[in-house]
C-alpha positions, 0 to 999 in steps of 0.5 A, a space after each residue: 127629781 128631773 130626767 137626767 138626775 133619774 138616769 144618774 141615780 140608776 147608774 150609781 145604784 146599779 154600779 154600787 151593787 156591781 161593786 158590792 156582788 163583786 166584793 162578794 164573789 171575790 171574797 167567796 173562796 171555794 177551796 178545800 176547806 169549804 168542800 170538806 165541809 159537810 153539807 146539808 142534802 137540801 143544799 142547792 148545788 154551787 153553781 146555783 149560788 151565782 145566779 141566786 145572788 146576781 138575781 137579788 143584786 139586780 132586784 136590789 139595786 132597782 129597790 134602791 133606785 126607786 126608793 132613791 127617786 121616791 123619797 120625798 126629801 134630803 132626810 129620807 133619802 139619807 136614811 134610805 142611802 145608809 139602810 143599803 150601805 149598812 145592809 152591803 157591808 153586812 152582806 159582805 162581811 158574811 163572806 168574810 167571816 164565812 169563807 176568809 176566816 173560816 167560821 161558820 159558827 161567827 157567820 151564823 151570828 151575823 146572819 141576824 144582823 144581816 136577815 134584820 138589815 133587809 127587813 128594816 129595808 123593806 119596813 122603811 121603804 114600805 110608806 114610800 115604794 112598796 114596790 122597793 119593798 117587795 122587789 127585797 122579799 126575795 132577798 129576806 127569803 133567801 137570806 132566812 134559807 142561807 142561815 138555815 143552811 149555815 146553821 146546819 153546817 156549823 152543826 153538821 161539822 162541829 162548829 
């Protein structure tokens, strides 16, 4: 792939990441409902979530770019693109379910689909770009922690 196309693909990965991060941020409605929820004592402060998600989206954009450029054929690129778009959809859907619909119980179930989509990205990228796979490990770890947090919120609030 030539130099110009590599930079174009980087810009596209960054723009898509910013778009989906922005969508998640817009859908994150910290209203009275949210502040009335009982939260586990170990929950990170709300201000930390922005930093955590910004880091994850930056790592995801980098991983997508590495995978796209390392893929040897169109079929593999389309597989990566599909996996990333499904993951972005599931990530955004979680915010809709939790913050817009006020259904932590349903979002807990959705966490398993989101977690699986991250795991599949890591597995399918491994043979093409181990670095891309490694860059997604913090995302998988965070979603694992967030799933436990989501579950504890469900339990504490009787959903």
